[in-house]
Legacy VTK file of the C-alpha trace (Angstrom):
# vtk DataFile Version 3.0
C-alpha trace
ASCII
DATASET POLYDATA
POINTS 323 float
24.825 -176.052 -222.936
26.097 -176.059 -226.439
29.498 -177.934 -227.537
32.587 -175.599 -229.000
34.072 -176.273 -232.292
35.484 -173.587 -233.390
36.704 -174.591 -237.199
37.562 -172.251 -239.898
39.768 -172.467 -242.714
41.471 -168.809 -244.127
43.869 -169.401 -247.260
45.218 -166.682 -249.142
45.763 -163.999 -246.480
49.318 -162.090 -246.504
50.758 -159.403 -243.731
54.069 -157.446 -244.989
55.328 -155.029 -243.094
58.107 -153.158 -241.551
56.410 -153.671 -237.873
55.750 -157.504 -238.628
58.356 -159.138 -236.361
58.448 -161.909 -238.379
60.022 -162.296 -241.509
57.397 -164.334 -243.811
53.351 -164.831 -242.948
51.822 -166.711 -240.539
49.831 -169.951 -242.609
45.778 -169.220 -241.507
44.755 -172.345 -240.244
42.133 -173.356 -237.956
41.776 -175.074 -235.244
42.429 -172.405 -232.936
43.724 -174.023 -229.622
40.950 -173.828 -227.010
41.558 -173.198 -223.006
38.654 -174.619 -220.915
38.489 -172.237 -217.064
37.032 -172.626 -214.432
35.774 -169.214 -212.964
36.930 -167.805 -209.406
34.343 -166.606 -207.125
35.641 -165.381 -203.942
35.041 -166.720 -200.796
35.922 -167.869 -196.861
38.688 -165.051 -197.623
40.468 -166.374 -201.060
39.556 -167.361 -204.309
37.818 -170.933 -204.508
36.077 -172.684 -208.148
32.753 -170.733 -208.858
29.787 -172.527 -208.357
27.379 -174.104 -211.382
24.816 -171.901 -212.297
21.012 -172.639 -210.996
18.979 -173.868 -213.819
15.324 -172.120 -212.234
12.885 -169.708 -212.087
15.547 -167.074 -210.801
17.453 -167.294 -214.226
17.816 -163.765 -215.778
15.350 -161.583 -217.808
17.602 -158.662 -218.694
21.415 -158.336 -218.605
23.736 -155.791 -218.569
27.001 -155.353 -219.993
29.903 -152.988 -220.268
32.868 -153.574 -222.162
36.236 -151.377 -221.288
39.849 -151.495 -222.807
41.958 -150.042 -218.963
44.939 -149.904 -220.957
48.176 -151.981 -220.045
51.020 -149.883 -220.904
50.457 -146.473 -219.001
52.634 -146.402 -215.539
50.484 -146.866 -212.438
49.010 -149.723 -213.421
47.628 -150.760 -210.002
46.140 -147.155 -209.615
44.282 -146.439 -213.209
43.033 -150.700 -212.599
41.307 -149.663 -208.935
40.367 -146.198 -210.345
38.179 -147.840 -212.913
37.187 -150.439 -210.642
35.756 -147.376 -208.155
34.502 -145.583 -210.928
32.261 -148.716 -212.537
31.267 -149.490 -208.694
29.613 -146.100 -207.961
29.074 -145.562 -211.337
28.155 -147.922 -213.476
24.748 -148.735 -211.725
23.822 -145.563 -209.839
21.056 -146.877 -208.147
22.426 -149.461 -206.356
24.777 -146.639 -204.790
28.048 -149.002 -205.113
26.096 -152.018 -203.475
25.124 -155.235 -205.062
24.708 -155.038 -208.575
22.072 -156.612 -211.324
22.543 -159.382 -213.143
25.610 -157.981 -215.266
28.237 -159.008 -217.446
31.806 -156.369 -216.974
34.179 -157.272 -219.906
37.968 -156.239 -219.409
41.030 -155.533 -222.224
44.417 -155.225 -221.264
44.939 -155.938 -217.982
48.291 -156.103 -217.144
49.508 -158.661 -215.222
51.317 -157.028 -212.576
47.675 -155.537 -211.631
45.916 -158.827 -211.773
46.176 -159.110 -207.716
44.741 -155.622 -207.539
41.639 -156.773 -209.361
41.093 -159.901 -207.360
41.645 -157.569 -204.370
38.857 -154.756 -205.418
36.438 -155.436 -201.810
33.195 -155.406 -204.606
34.983 -157.783 -207.246
35.159 -159.973 -203.713
32.207 -159.474 -203.206
29.747 -159.961 -206.036
31.761 -161.355 -209.152
33.063 -164.491 -210.243
36.174 -163.255 -212.254
36.352 -165.610 -215.801
39.971 -166.377 -215.352
40.836 -166.583 -211.862
44.674 -166.420 -212.510
46.807 -165.324 -216.072
48.117 -169.022 -216.065
44.345 -170.480 -216.180
43.263 -168.444 -219.475
45.547 -166.212 -220.714
48.122 -167.345 -224.246
50.936 -168.551 -223.229
53.839 -165.465 -222.519
51.277 -162.799 -222.676
51.915 -159.658 -219.999
48.365 -158.480 -220.947
45.254 -159.722 -221.068
41.352 -159.715 -221.385
38.891 -161.023 -218.042
35.529 -161.162 -217.687
33.732 -160.328 -214.061
30.186 -162.139 -213.819
27.326 -161.551 -211.876
25.057 -164.054 -213.925
24.418 -167.704 -213.579
27.938 -168.603 -216.187
26.928 -171.986 -217.834
30.378 -172.099 -219.237
33.547 -170.692 -219.670
36.419 -170.982 -221.924
39.223 -169.364 -223.872
39.910 -169.073 -227.530
44.044 -168.709 -228.241
43.961 -167.050 -231.232
46.889 -169.225 -233.429
47.110 -166.063 -235.701
47.868 -163.280 -233.595
51.542 -161.709 -232.735
50.423 -159.816 -230.078
48.710 -162.628 -227.896
45.099 -161.769 -228.184
42.275 -163.830 -227.124
38.678 -164.491 -227.632
37.044 -164.977 -224.018
34.370 -167.037 -224.517
31.105 -167.103 -220.886
28.028 -168.909 -221.725
25.007 -167.094 -220.125
21.621 -169.394 -218.863
19.159 -166.498 -219.250
15.025 -167.246 -218.557
13.620 -169.932 -220.129
17.027 -172.037 -219.965
18.530 -170.881 -222.626
22.169 -169.504 -223.196
23.042 -166.136 -224.754
26.817 -166.238 -225.357
28.862 -163.045 -224.762
32.828 -163.031 -226.236
35.424 -160.495 -224.530
38.233 -159.746 -226.896
40.904 -157.588 -227.929
41.715 -158.372 -232.200
44.672 -157.419 -233.772
45.977 -153.794 -233.071
48.293 -151.821 -235.815
47.701 -151.476 -239.706
49.991 -155.206 -240.027
47.208 -157.056 -237.438
44.930 -155.485 -240.489
44.220 -159.542 -241.879
44.740 -161.474 -238.748
42.081 -158.863 -237.288
39.810 -160.295 -240.542
40.288 -164.046 -239.408
40.013 -163.538 -235.532
36.820 -161.586 -236.274
35.298 -164.689 -238.195
36.672 -167.530 -235.761
34.201 -164.713 -233.172
30.962 -165.287 -235.460
31.188 -168.844 -235.878
31.271 -168.728 -232.213
28.376 -166.433 -231.699
26.554 -168.690 -234.188
27.227 -171.900 -233.395
23.980 -174.417 -233.847
23.021 -176.393 -231.508
21.839 -177.219 -227.881
20.064 -174.136 -225.989
22.485 -171.263 -227.873
19.944 -168.531 -228.505
22.864 -166.513 -230.096
26.047 -164.023 -228.739
27.154 -160.734 -228.414
30.875 -159.997 -228.788
32.258 -156.888 -227.262
35.783 -155.061 -227.254
38.552 -153.159 -228.409
38.119 -154.270 -232.369
40.429 -152.114 -233.634
39.218 -150.665 -236.034
41.584 -148.546 -238.013
42.007 -149.585 -241.425
38.810 -149.165 -243.914
38.250 -152.814 -244.438
37.716 -152.890 -240.318
34.301 -150.437 -240.753
32.570 -153.719 -242.490
33.657 -156.859 -241.512
31.032 -157.203 -238.192
28.731 -156.700 -241.140
30.812 -159.382 -244.088
30.471 -161.772 -240.721
26.471 -161.133 -240.198
26.476 -159.401 -237.444
25.395 -156.770 -235.907
27.162 -153.126 -234.562
24.535 -152.045 -231.687
25.946 -148.589 -231.998
25.166 -147.808 -235.363
21.535 -149.664 -234.345
21.106 -147.478 -231.715
17.142 -144.859 -231.633
18.194 -141.870 -230.346
21.213 -140.998 -233.918
23.401 -139.144 -231.366
26.806 -139.038 -230.701
26.914 -140.653 -234.475
30.433 -140.965 -234.208
30.902 -143.506 -230.947
33.654 -142.281 -230.926
35.680 -144.505 -228.173
39.873 -143.876 -227.976
41.792 -140.728 -230.057
41.251 -137.767 -226.858
42.850 -139.153 -223.826
45.539 -137.878 -224.606
45.074 -136.309 -228.287
47.600 -138.106 -230.562
49.097 -137.629 -233.970
46.652 -140.513 -234.898
42.541 -139.427 -235.480
40.229 -140.490 -232.686
38.387 -143.802 -233.671
36.220 -146.249 -232.908
38.421 -148.729 -231.457
35.273 -150.602 -229.686
32.153 -152.086 -230.306
29.509 -154.764 -229.159
28.662 -157.131 -232.082
25.891 -159.566 -232.014
23.482 -162.244 -233.952
20.763 -160.822 -235.282
18.445 -162.614 -233.150
14.451 -163.364 -232.021
15.193 -164.525 -228.147
16.601 -161.400 -226.795
17.281 -157.308 -227.992
19.777 -154.387 -227.598
19.345 -151.188 -225.868
20.509 -148.325 -223.627
23.882 -148.600 -226.010
26.197 -145.569 -224.985
29.734 -144.791 -223.671
31.045 -144.683 -220.296
34.047 -143.237 -218.507
34.601 -140.298 -220.716
37.170 -137.885 -219.436
37.678 -140.000 -216.556
40.495 -138.935 -214.191
42.389 -140.302 -210.882
42.584 -137.774 -207.894
45.258 -136.227 -208.872
45.294 -135.976 -212.338
46.159 -138.786 -214.886
43.919 -140.404 -217.283
42.260 -143.559 -216.236
42.604 -145.291 -219.710
43.260 -143.903 -223.136
39.539 -145.685 -224.069
36.255 -145.144 -222.755
34.133 -147.481 -222.695
30.853 -148.857 -223.834
27.638 -150.251 -222.337
24.769 -151.940 -222.826
21.495 -153.548 -222.258
20.198 -157.231 -223.171
16.220 -157.983 -222.841
15.584 -161.239 -223.470
12.326 -161.434 -225.147
9.215 -164.202 -222.426
8.079 -165.584 -225.675
LINES 1 324
323 0 1 2 3 4 5 6 7 8 9 10 11 12 13 14 15 16 17 18 19 20 21 22 23 24 25 26 27 28 29 30 31 32 33 34 35 36 37 38 39 40 41 42 43 44 45 46 47 48 49 50 51 52 53 54 55 56 57 58 59 60 61 62 63 64 65 66 67 68 69 70 71 72 73 74 75 76 77 78 79 80 81 82 83 84 85 86 87 88 89 90 91 92 93 94 95 96 97 98 99 100 101 102 103 104 105 106 107 108 109 110 111 112 113 114 115 116 117 118 119 120 121 122 123 124 125 126 127 128 129 130 131 132 133 134 135 136 137 138 139 140 141 142 143 144 145 146 147 148 149 150 151 152 153 154 155 156 157 158 159 160 161 162 163 164 165 166 167 168 169 170 171 172 173 174 175 176 177 178 179 180 181 182 183 184 185 186 187 188 189 190 191 192 193 194 195 196 197 198 199 200 201 202 203 204 205 206 207 208 209 210 211 212 213 214 215 216 217 218 219 220 221 222 223 224 225 226 227 228 229 230 231 232 233 234 235 236 237 238 239 240 241 242 243 244 245 246 247 248 249 250 251 252 253 254 255 256 257 258 259 260 261 262 263 264 265 266 267 268 269 270 271 272 273 274 275 276 277 278 279 280 281 282 283 284 285 286 287 288 289 290 291 292 293 294 295 296 297 298 299 300 301 302 303 304 305 306 307 308 309 310 311 312 313 314 315 316 317 318 319 320 321 322
């Protein structure tokens, strides 16, 4: 598998706002801390280290990816997370009727630390998924009260968490390397970029780090995909992917429907305009292609009322080219 080498230097980036928790701008230099993660898998009544991925003829030729910010701040975090996982079990892959899913990754953002045990206790997660990280302490930045989690039902070759040095909100990039057909590696990054206008210059740095990981040369890496809440709220965010050499899966869809791709701003309506905060970005590659890009969990409420999340999710299908 390709080694990780996060290297970048960014100068002359200034951030000034009354919302800023610091009085002076940070020094925007890399490398960022990289924490190796041992994925966990439920077995014999407890969570244990997940076994190494088999490199055999059963490696997948396709992969389903779902990314969803499940929102950490609204009350009833455990109940809402259970409702989100129930929805994914029965509606993300309806042809499987709540049983064994196809090869897939489910990338979740804003998992509240108080609801992490709820995630680990869900029967569908226990039956079919490896969890990265297996606990907040195993991968999240120090002091984080919410974070990213990736559920893996695919051959997992490696996983690390990159803690963004330039973050006031304990944000990170959760990286999983997936073994696919041809014994290649597809890198999938789960991220939640810095929030608010004050975070705009940090999103520039964070996206640069992610793009560098996806385009890292060497080994059997054929490229990668970055999914998550990109907090695209400033004019500069509209071109952030393009400037880093990444393609936007929603913008490259062929059907042309729901062109705006809004994922936030309706559940509930706020004084802020709705926006396409969540994205699926990827490197151009002859080894894979992305299709069936769509929104999921639109209008989803819990029984008795109350939104499951203030975000819609996004889904796509990755096809590995056999030649």
